All heavy atoms as an XYZ file, in Angstrom:
701
protein
N      91.436     -3.155    -42.209
C      92.078     -3.294    -43.485
C      91.188     -2.638    -44.547
O      89.978     -2.810    -44.537
C      92.274     -4.779    -43.804
C      93.247     -5.008    -44.891
S      93.883     -6.691    -44.908
C      92.552     -7.546    -45.667
N      91.807     -1.889    -45.433
C      91.045     -1.205    -46.472
C      91.250     -1.885    -47.818
O      92.105     -2.757    -47.963
C      91.480      0.272    -46.581
O      92.863      0.320    -46.916
C      91.250      1.005    -45.281
N      90.472     -1.472    -48.776
C      90.553     -2.033    -50.124
C      91.917     -1.707    -50.733
O      92.427     -0.596    -50.592
C      89.422     -1.452    -51.013
C      89.549     -1.944    -52.436
C      88.070     -1.814    -50.435
N      92.520     -2.694    -51.382
C      93.795     -2.470    -52.063
C      95.018     -2.868    -51.255
O      96.131     -2.758    -51.746
N      94.852     -3.308    -50.033
C      95.994     -3.737    -49.217
C      96.207     -5.236    -49.403
O      96.030     -6.038    -48.491
C      95.761     -3.385    -47.757
C      95.732     -1.896    -47.500
C      95.560     -1.562    -46.028
O      95.124     -2.431    -45.261
O      95.867     -0.429    -45.670
N      96.622     -5.599    -50.606
C      96.754     -7.004    -50.984
C      97.844     -7.699    -50.176
O      97.639     -8.800    -49.657
C      97.031     -7.116    -52.500
C      95.827     -6.574    -53.270
C      97.319     -8.552    -52.904
C      96.067     -6.384    -54.741
N      98.998     -7.086    -50.058
C     100.112     -7.712    -49.334
C      99.780     -7.915    -47.857
O     100.132     -8.927    -47.274
C     101.397     -6.878    -49.490
C     102.005     -6.948    -50.870
C     102.307     -8.376    -51.293
O     102.879     -9.138    -50.491
O     101.965     -8.723    -52.437
N      99.094     -6.955    -47.278
C      98.704     -7.079    -45.871
C      97.744     -8.260    -45.699
O      97.865     -9.033    -44.751
C      98.052     -5.789    -45.393
C      97.730     -5.779    -43.924
C      97.186     -4.439    -43.483
C      96.884     -4.430    -42.000
N      96.327     -3.143    -41.558
N      96.812     -8.400    -46.623
C      95.875     -9.521    -46.578
C      96.577    -10.855    -46.728
O      96.272    -11.822    -46.029
N      97.541    -10.935    -47.640
C      98.297    -12.175    -47.836
C      99.091    -12.532    -46.584
O      99.158    -13.701    -46.195
C      99.232    -12.057    -49.033
C      98.508    -12.068    -50.357
C      99.470    -11.995    -51.521
C      98.726    -12.062    -52.845
N      99.628    -12.076    -53.989
N      99.673    -11.520    -45.945
C     100.433    -11.769    -44.716
C      99.530    -12.252    -43.590
O      99.915    -13.119    -42.800
C     101.193    -10.516    -44.284
C     102.375    -10.238    -45.180
O     102.920    -11.143    -45.815
N     102.774     -8.983    -45.255
N      98.323    -11.728    -43.511
C      97.378    -12.160    -42.483
C      97.004    -13.628    -42.691
O      96.945    -14.410    -41.741
C      96.125    -11.261    -42.475
C      96.489     -9.884    -41.929
C      94.991    -11.880    -41.665
C      95.394     -8.848    -42.044
N      96.761    -14.013    -43.948
C      96.437    -15.409    -44.248
C      97.597    -16.316    -43.847
O      97.394    -17.364    -43.222
C      96.092    -15.581    -45.743
C      94.752    -14.907    -46.042
C      96.039    -17.059    -46.126
C      94.398    -14.843    -47.515
N      98.828    -15.912    -44.153
C     100.004    -16.720    -43.798
C     100.161    -16.830    -42.282
O     100.486    -17.904    -41.761
C     101.270    -16.121    -44.418
C     101.345    -16.294    -45.911
C     102.600    -15.658    -46.472
C     102.651    -15.770    -47.980
N     103.861    -15.156    -48.529
N      99.938    -15.735    -41.563
C     100.058    -15.754    -40.100
C      99.029    -16.697    -39.475
O      99.348    -17.474    -38.573
C      99.872    -14.345    -39.536
C     101.032    -13.416    -39.794
C     100.735    -11.986    -39.348
O      99.780    -11.781    -38.565
O     101.452    -11.086    -39.803
N      97.793    -16.611    -39.952
C      96.745    -17.482    -39.411
C      97.023    -18.950    -39.730
O      96.744    -19.831    -38.916
C      95.368    -17.071    -39.935
C      94.775    -15.932    -39.189
N      94.040    -16.090    -38.047
C      94.833    -14.596    -39.402
C      93.660    -14.913    -37.591
N      94.127    -13.988    -38.406
N      97.596    -19.211    -40.892
C      97.936    -20.588    -41.266
C      99.007    -21.145    -40.330
O      98.886    -22.256    -39.832
C      98.405    -20.629    -42.719
C      98.681    -22.025    -43.221
C      97.640    -22.911    -43.470
C      99.975    -22.456    -43.449
C      97.880    -24.187    -43.927
C     100.230    -23.733    -43.909
C      99.182    -24.595    -44.155
O      99.429    -25.865    -44.594
N     100.047    -20.356    -40.065
C     101.104    -20.808    -39.153
C     100.551    -21.036    -37.752
O     100.896    -22.002    -37.081
C     102.245    -19.787    -39.102
C     103.098    -19.788    -40.343
C     104.210    -18.772    -40.239
C     105.003    -18.705    -41.517
N     106.047    -17.668    -41.450
N      99.667    -20.143    -37.313
C      99.057    -20.283    -35.991
C      98.175    -21.527    -35.926
O      98.140    -22.238    -34.917
C      98.239    -19.037    -35.662
C      97.645    -19.044    -34.289
C      96.880    -17.767    -34.023
C      96.220    -17.834    -32.658
N      95.407    -16.650    -32.390
N      97.471    -21.821    -37.012
C      96.580    -22.982    -37.049
C      97.353    -24.288    -36.981
O      96.829    -25.297    -36.519
C      95.723    -22.947    -38.310
N      98.600    -24.288    -37.431
C      99.405    -25.511    -37.428
C      99.952    -25.875    -36.053
O     100.398    -26.993    -35.848
C     100.560    -25.395    -38.423
C     100.155    -25.378    -39.894
C     101.383    -25.154    -40.766
C      99.448    -26.652    -40.286
N      99.912    -24.943    -35.117
C     100.396    -25.248    -33.771
C      99.313    -25.990    -32.997
O      98.123    -25.714    -33.146
C     100.790    -23.975    -33.000
O      99.650    -23.127    -32.901
C     101.925    -23.244    -33.690
N      99.732    -26.926    -32.193
C      98.792    -27.719    -31.405
C      98.180    -26.852    -30.306
O      98.877    -26.088    -29.652
C      99.506    -28.911    -30.765
C      99.805    -29.989    -31.742
N     100.580    -29.803    -32.859
C      99.417    -31.276    -31.780
C     100.661    -30.925    -33.527
N      99.969    -31.845    -32.896
N      96.875    -26.990    -30.142
C      96.150    -26.262    -29.105
C      95.781    -27.230    -27.985
O      95.398    -28.357    -28.234
C      94.891    -25.620    -29.685
C      95.152    -24.667    -30.825
C      95.953    -23.464    -30.406
O      95.723    -22.897    -29.343
N      96.909    -23.082    -31.225
N      95.882    -26.758    -26.774
C      95.580    -27.588    -25.612
C      94.146    -27.351    -25.172
O      93.684    -26.212    -25.088
C      96.535    -27.216    -24.486
C      96.334    -28.002    -23.243
C      97.324    -27.588    -22.197
N      96.932    -28.199    -20.942
C      97.471    -27.911    -19.789
N      98.425    -27.027    -19.722
N      97.054    -28.502    -18.708
N      93.431    -28.430    -24.922
C      92.070    -28.306    -24.412
C      91.932    -29.171    -23.159
O      92.509    -30.244    -23.065
C      91.044    -28.726    -25.462
O      91.216    -30.076    -25.801
N      91.177    -28.677    -22.198
C      90.969    -29.367    -20.936
C      89.486    -29.662    -20.774
O      88.642    -28.784    -20.955
C      91.446    -28.494    -19.760
O      92.802    -28.125    -19.989
C      91.343    -29.226    -18.455
N      89.173    -30.908    -20.443
C      87.796    -31.330    -20.212
C      87.679    -31.813    -18.772
O      88.442    -32.670    -18.336
C      87.403    -32.465    -21.154
C      87.594    -32.122    -22.598
N      86.704    -31.361    -23.300
C      88.584    -32.424    -23.459
C      87.137    -31.215    -24.533
N      88.284    -31.849    -24.659
N      86.746    -31.253    -18.029
C      86.531    -31.632    -16.636
C      85.171    -32.315    -16.497
O      84.160    -31.774    -16.937
C      86.580    -30.400    -15.719
O      87.818    -29.718    -15.928
C      86.462    -30.792    -14.268
N      85.178    -33.497    -15.897
C      83.944    -34.233    -15.646
C      83.733    -34.263    -14.137
O      84.598    -34.722    -13.396
C      84.021    -35.671    -16.191
C      84.307    -35.646    -17.690
C      82.732    -36.421    -15.890
C      84.630    -37.003    -18.265
N      82.585    -33.762    -13.692
C      82.225    -33.774    -12.277
C      81.196    -34.873    -12.051
O      80.114    -34.849    -12.635
C      81.654    -32.427    -11.844
C      82.689    -31.328    -11.925
O      83.822    -31.504    -11.500
N      82.302    -30.202    -12.486
N      81.529    -35.825    -11.203
C      80.640    -36.938    -10.902
C      79.777    -36.618     -9.684
O      80.155    -35.795     -8.854
C      81.469    -38.206    -10.656
C      82.175    -38.701    -11.878
C      83.504    -38.395    -12.103
C      81.508    -39.473    -12.822
C      84.162    -38.842    -13.232
C      82.154    -39.918    -13.954
C      83.483    -39.610    -14.168
N      78.608    -37.281     -9.552
C      77.704    -37.010     -8.422
C      78.337    -37.272     -7.050
O      77.956    -36.646     -6.066
C      76.538    -37.976     -8.650
C      76.573    -38.297    -10.093
C      78.014    -38.204    -10.502
N      79.322    -38.175     -6.986
C      79.941    -38.468     -5.692
C      81.029    -37.460     -5.313
O      81.728    -37.635     -4.325
C      80.505    -39.892     -5.679
C      81.586    -40.124     -6.721
O      81.873    -39.196     -7.496
O      82.136    -41.243     -6.755
N      81.179    -36.381     -6.100
C      82.150    -35.337     -5.789
C      83.496    -35.524     -6.462
O      84.360    -34.656     -6.379
N      83.673    -36.633     -7.100
C      84.928    -36.918     -7.783
C      85.015    -36.094     -9.063
O      84.024    -35.819     -9.716
C      84.936    -38.420     -8.098
C      86.152    -38.994     -8.667
C      86.057    -40.531     -8.696
N      84.779    -41.043     -9.183
C      84.590    -41.541    -10.399
N      85.584    -41.606    -11.246
N      83.405    -42.007    -10.752
N      86.243    -35.680     -9.404
C      86.492    -34.924    -10.633
C      87.486    -35.666    -11.503
O      88.477    -36.191    -11.011
C      87.100    -33.554    -10.301
C      86.171    -32.421    -10.441
C      86.899    -31.095    -10.327
O      88.101    -31.039    -10.106
N      86.158    -30.020    -10.468
N      87.212    -35.692    -12.792
C      88.137    -36.305    -13.736
C      88.504    -35.229    -14.763
O      87.636    -34.645    -15.411
C      87.488    -37.492    -14.431
C      88.428    -38.262    -15.322
C      87.756    -39.493    -15.901
O      87.123    -40.247    -15.139
O      87.859    -39.673    -17.125
N      89.800    -34.967    -14.896
C      90.284    -33.938    -15.809
C      91.066    -34.605    -16.931
O      91.993    -35.375    -16.676
C      91.161    -32.906    -15.083
C      90.347    -32.227    -13.974
C      91.714    -31.883    -16.057
C      91.155    -31.328    -13.083
N      90.675    -34.305    -18.163
C      91.376    -34.833    -19.328
C      91.961    -33.663    -20.108
O      91.271    -32.692    -20.399
C      90.432    -35.620    -20.238
C      89.902    -36.880    -19.614
C      89.035    -37.634    -20.587
C      88.507    -38.905    -19.947
N      87.677    -39.682    -20.878
N      93.245    -33.778    -20.427
C      93.930    -32.754    -21.199
C      94.333    -33.369    -22.533
O      94.903    -34.453    -22.582
C      95.175    -32.231    -20.446
C      95.893    -31.189    -21.273
C      94.776    -31.665    -19.088
N      94.012    -32.657    -23.609
C      94.306    -33.162    -24.939
C      94.894    -32.029    -25.770
O      94.497    -30.873    -25.624
C      93.021    -33.683    -25.589
C      93.273    -34.402    -26.893
O      94.384    -34.919    -27.077
O      92.349    -34.446    -27.721
N      95.835    -32.349    -26.625
C      96.367    -31.380    -27.571
C      96.048    -31.858    -28.970
O      96.190    -33.038    -29.278
C      97.891    -31.196    -27.409
O      98.520    -32.452    -27.610
C      98.254    -30.651    -26.057
N      95.576    -30.942    -29.784
C      95.234    -31.290    -31.156
C      95.262    -30.033    -32.019
O      95.374    -28.917    -31.514
C      93.853    -31.933    -31.207
O      92.892    -31.032    -30.744
N      95.151    -30.257    -33.320
C      95.036    -29.130    -34.227
C      93.658    -29.190    -34.872
O      93.048    -30.244    -34.987
C      96.142    -29.115    -35.296
C      96.109    -30.373    -36.153
C      97.501    -28.943    -34.673
C      97.041    -30.328    -37.328
N      93.171    -28.048    -35.297
C      91.855    -27.948    -35.905
C      92.018    -28.098    -37.417
O      92.328    -27.138    -38.121
C      91.225    -26.606    -35.548
C      89.799    -26.489    -36.005
O      89.337    -27.250    -36.848
N      89.099    -25.511    -35.447
N      91.824    -29.297    -37.925
C      92.038    -29.577    -39.346
C      91.048    -28.806    -40.219
O      91.401    -28.365    -41.309
C      91.926    -31.081    -39.611
C      92.356    -31.480    -41.001
C      93.821    -31.177    -41.268
O      94.671    -31.432    -40.432
N      94.109    -30.626    -42.427
N      89.833    -28.609    -39.753
C      88.842    -27.850    -40.525
C      89.321    -26.408    -40.722
O      89.184    -25.843    -41.814
C      87.495    -27.874    -39.810
C      86.446    -27.061    -40.484
N      85.876    -27.422    -41.681
C      85.874    -25.880    -40.137
C      85.004    -26.503    -42.046
N      84.976    -25.563    -41.114
N      89.891    -25.812    -39.682
C      90.419    -24.445    -39.754
C      91.571    -24.371    -40.748
O      91.633    -23.451    -41.564
C      90.852    -24.010    -38.354
C      91.326    -22.581    -38.233
C      90.597    -21.530    -38.772
C      92.492    -22.280    -37.551
C      91.021    -20.220    -38.639
C      92.926    -20.971    -37.410
C      92.186    -19.946    -37.958
O      92.610    -18.658    -37.831
N      92.453    -25.349    -40.717
C      93.583    -25.382    -41.645
C      93.086    -25.497    -43.079
O      93.557    -24.789    -43.976
C      94.537    -26.545    -41.300
C      95.216    -26.276    -39.959
C      95.574    -26.744    -42.392
C      95.994    -27.450    -39.429
N      92.118    -26.382    -43.314
C      91.573    -26.557    -44.660
C      90.884    -25.288    -45.165
O      90.985    -24.938    -46.331
C      90.590    -27.723    -44.691
C      91.262    -29.057    -44.432
O      92.500    -29.156    -44.600
O      90.543    -30.008    -44.054
N      90.178    -24.597    -44.276
C      89.503    -23.361    -44.652
C      90.509    -22.283    -45.047
O      90.321    -21.588    -46.054
C      88.618    -22.854    -43.493
O      87.690    -23.873    -43.142
C      87.884    -21.583    -43.864
N      91.575    -22.154    -44.292
C      92.608    -21.179    -44.619
C      93.287    -21.550    -45.939
O      93.571    -20.678    -46.765
C      93.644    -21.071    -43.482
C      92.994    -20.486    -42.227
C      94.824    -20.201    -43.903
C      93.856    -20.552    -41.001
N      93.516    -22.838    -46.166
C      94.137    -23.285    -47.413
C      93.244    -22.955    -48.623
O      93.742    -22.521    -49.666
C      94.426    -24.777    -47.354
N      91.930    -23.148    -48.474
C      91.011    -22.789    -49.573
C      91.024    -21.288    -49.834
O      91.013    -20.835    -50.984
C      89.594    -23.251    -49.248
C      89.343    -24.705    -49.502
C      87.859    -25.032    -49.516
N      87.140    -24.538    -48.352
C      86.939    -25.236    -47.237
N      87.385    -26.458    -47.127
N      86.269    -24.715    -46.228
N      91.049    -20.494    -48.766
C      91.112    -19.043    -48.892
C      92.403    -18.618    -49.581
O      92.398    -17.747    -50.458
C      90.996    -18.405    -47.506
C      90.865    -16.895    -47.438
C      89.543    -16.452    -48.046
C      90.950    -16.437    -45.989
N      93.503    -19.250    -49.201
C      94.797    -18.935    -49.809
C      94.800    -19.292    -51.296
O      95.347    -18.554    -52.122
C      95.909    -19.687    -49.085
N      94.189    -20.400    -51.630
C      94.120    -20.817    -53.039
C      93.298    -19.810    -53.851
O      93.662    -19.454    -54.970
C      93.506    -22.210    -53.141
C      93.494    -22.768    -54.531
C      92.941    -24.178    -54.545
C      92.916    -24.721    -55.966
N      92.335    -26.062    -56.008
N      92.206    -19.339    -53.271
C      91.339    -18.379    -53.958
C      92.070    -17.078    -54.263
O      91.887    -16.484    -55.322
C      90.109    -18.096    -53.092
C      89.139    -17.118    -53.706
C      87.916    -16.930    -52.840
C      86.978    -15.918    -53.476
N      85.770    -15.731    -52.667
N      92.923    -16.629    -53.329
C      93.625    -15.364    -53.491
C      95.092    -15.530    -53.896
O      95.882    -14.599    -53.770
C      93.510    -14.533    -52.207
C      92.092    -14.075    -51.968
C      91.325    -14.648    -50.970
C      91.519    -13.102    -52.767
C      90.022    -14.244    -50.760
C      90.210    -12.693    -52.557
C      89.472    -13.267    -51.556
O      88.171    -12.864    -51.362
N      95.445    -16.713    -54.368
C      96.796    -17.002    -54.878
C      97.894    -16.701    -53.853
O      98.891    -16.057    -54.159
C      97.071    -16.240    -56.175
C      96.131    -16.646    -57.271
O      95.804    -17.824    -57.415
N      95.666    -15.678    -58.051
N      97.683    -17.165    -52.638
C      98.677    -17.017    -51.576
C      99.385    -18.353    -51.433
O      98.739    -19.386    -51.268
C      98.023    -16.619    -50.236
C      99.051    -16.534    -49.132
C      97.277    -15.311    -50.386
N     100.711    -18.326    -51.484
C     101.469    -19.563    -51.367
C     101.783    -19.827    -49.891
O     102.413    -19.012    -49.221
C     102.765    -19.467    -52.168
C     103.421    -20.803    -52.371
C     104.462    -20.759    -53.472
O     104.258    -20.025    -54.444
O     105.465    -21.462    -53.308
N     101.326    -20.981    -49.406
C     101.530    -21.364    -48.006
C     102.638    -22.401    -47.908
O     102.866    -23.159    -48.846
C     100.239    -21.944    -47.419
C      99.031    -21.028    -47.412
C      97.800    -21.794    -46.957
C      99.262    -19.838    -46.516
N     103.277    -22.453    -46.748
C     104.293    -23.467    -46.492
C     103.611    -24.812    -46.338
O     102.657    -24.946    -45.568
C     105.069    -23.158    -45.218
C     105.842    -21.867    -45.260
C     106.494    -21.572    -43.924
O     106.657    -22.492    -43.103
O     106.819    -20.407    -43.699
N     104.090    -25.800    -47.048
C     103.509    -27.143    -46.943
C     104.264    -27.927    -45.883
O     105.482    -28.022    -45.919
C     103.592    -27.890    -48.282
C     102.813    -27.221    -49.380
C     101.335    -27.312    -49.108
C     100.552    -26.632    -50.216
N      99.150    -26.544    -49.937
N     103.524    -28.470    -44.931
C     104.118    -29.283    -43.878
C     103.422    -30.632    -43.903
O     102.252    -30.750    -43.540
C     103.972    -28.608    -42.504
C     104.692    -27.265    -42.518
C     104.514    -29.506    -41.404
C     104.536    -26.465    -41.264
N     104.130    -31.635    -44.355
C     103.554    -32.976    -44.493
C     103.485    -33.711    -43.157
O     102.629    -34.527    -42.933
C     104.377    -33.808    -45.487
C     104.379    -33.234    -46.885
C     103.015    -33.231    -47.520
O     102.225    -34.139    -47.229
O     102.722    -32.309    -48.299
N     104.399    -33.421    -42.264
C     104.499    -34.174    -41.016
C     103.262    -34.012    -40.141
O     102.857    -34.941    -39.467
C     105.737    -33.746    -40.246
N     102.641    -32.838    -40.146
C     101.497    -32.625    -39.258
C     100.322    -33.510    -39.640
O      99.640    -34.039    -38.793
C     101.079    -31.151    -39.266
O     100.586    -30.796    -40.539
N     100.074    -33.719    -40.928
C      98.995    -34.594    -41.360
C      99.253    -36.028    -40.945
O      98.348    -36.756    -40.553
N     100.498    -36.462    -41.015
C     100.863    -37.810    -40.612
C     100.641    -37.994    -39.115
O     100.125    -39.012    -38.687
C     102.343    -38.090    -40.955
O     102.534    -37.820    -42.337
C     102.705    -39.519    -40.652
N     101.008    -36.995    -38.326
C     100.831    -37.088    -36.878
C      99.360    -37.206    -36.507
O      99.001    -37.908    -35.582
C     101.447    -35.875    -36.182
C     102.955    -35.915    -36.218
O     103.552    -36.957    -36.429
N     103.575    -34.764    -36.045
N      98.495    -36.517    -37.239
C      97.068    -36.586    -36.951
C      96.574    -38.014    -37.180
O      95.867    -38.574    -36.360
C      96.278    -35.602    -37.845
C      96.611    -34.171    -37.461
C      94.779    -35.836    -37.711
C      96.098    -33.150    -38.434
N      96.966    -38.615    -38.296
C      96.536    -39.976    -38.595
C      97.065    -40.945    -37.545
O      96.348    -41.838    -37.106
C      97.011    -40.390    -39.985
C      96.318    -39.644    -41.093
C      96.894    -40.008    -42.435
C      96.288    -39.157    -43.529
N      96.926    -39.387    -44.813
N      98.316    -40.781    -37.148
C      98.888    -41.663    -36.137
C      98.171    -41.494    -34.806
O      97.939    -42.467    -34.097
C     100.379    -41.365    -35.969
C     101.207    -41.801    -37.155
C     102.658    -41.377    -37.031
O     103.023    -40.657    -36.108
N     103.474    -41.819    -37.964
N      97.790    -40.281    -34.469
C      97.106    -40.021    -33.214
C      95.756    -40.733    -33.189
O      95.385    -41.350    -32.193
C      96.917    -38.510    -33.040
C      96.376    -38.120    -31.701
C      96.350    -36.622    -31.571
C      95.814    -36.211    -30.230
N      95.771    -34.778    -30.063
N      95.005    -40.683    -34.297
C      93.721    -41.360    -34.361
C      93.891    -42.865    -34.287
O      93.100    -43.545    -33.647
C      92.972    -40.970    -35.643
C      92.264    -39.671    -35.483
C      92.647    -38.463    -35.980
C      91.084    -39.427    -34.738
N      91.770    -37.487    -35.597
C      90.793    -38.061    -34.834
C      90.229    -40.233    -34.004
C      89.688    -37.480    -34.216
C      89.136    -39.654    -33.395
C      88.876    -38.295    -33.506
N      94.923    -43.398    -34.928
C      95.160    -44.833    -34.860
C      95.471    -45.272    -33.437
O      94.998    -46.304    -32.973
C      96.305    -45.227    -35.793
C      95.982    -45.212    -37.278
C      97.248    -45.458    -38.098
C      94.927    -46.248    -37.608
N      96.247    -44.451    -32.719
C      96.569    -44.781    -31.338
C      95.301    -44.775    -30.481
O      95.136    -45.600    -29.592
C      97.585    -43.790    -30.779
C      98.993    -44.015    -31.307
C      99.956    -43.010    -30.735
C     101.332    -43.187    -31.325
N     102.277    -42.167    -30.840
N      94.394    -43.821    -30.728
C      93.151    -43.767    -29.958
C      92.276    -44.974    -30.244
O      91.656    -45.536    -29.351
C      92.371    -42.483    -30.289
C      92.919    -41.260    -29.630
C      92.020    -40.067    -29.910
C      92.541    -38.822    -29.229
N      91.693    -37.660    -29.501
N      92.216    -45.397    -31.511
C      91.374    -46.513    -31.884
C      91.889    -47.822    -31.289
O      91.135    -48.631    -30.759
C      91.281    -46.640    -33.425
C      90.504    -45.457    -33.982
C      90.615    -47.945    -33.837
C      90.548    -45.369    -35.491
N      93.189    -48.056    -31.392
C      93.765    -49.326    -30.988
C      94.368    -49.305    -29.582
O      95.138    -50.179    -29.226
C      94.828    -49.771    -31.999
C      94.235    -50.060    -33.354
C      94.459    -49.223    -34.410
C      93.424    -51.164    -33.528
C      93.907    -49.479    -35.652
C      92.865    -51.436    -34.768
C      93.111    -50.592    -35.835
N      93.987    -48.322    -28.780
C      94.497    -48.219    -27.412
C      93.904    -49.354    -26.576
O      92.710    -49.551    -26.535
C      94.110    -46.881    -26.802
C      94.731    -46.627    -25.470
C      94.348    -45.243    -24.973
C      94.957    -44.983    -23.621
N      94.588    -43.658    -23.125
N      94.773    -50.128    -25.902
C      94.398    -51.268    -25.050
C      93.622    -52.262    -25.824
O      92.721    -52.738    -25.955
C      93.682    -50.824    -23.787
C      94.631    -50.053    -22.897
O      95.835    -50.211    -22.975
N      94.084    -49.205    -22.087
């Protein structure tokens, strides 16, 4: 990207924001000394990445789509983890 491509830069910020809002899958494998394996799969979003993109968008006056539901889901997910069993 070269200097003066403002619209291209704004579109890149919007694309990264939309991508950041999608849940990413991560897999954690634990290998025990007795040969047993435990695999945990979790889906989550990177809130720090979303906040960083939002700050960048604010700095360059880029209007992002506001999605309230994703923040609520994150809070509910943490509550479920805390109060599980």
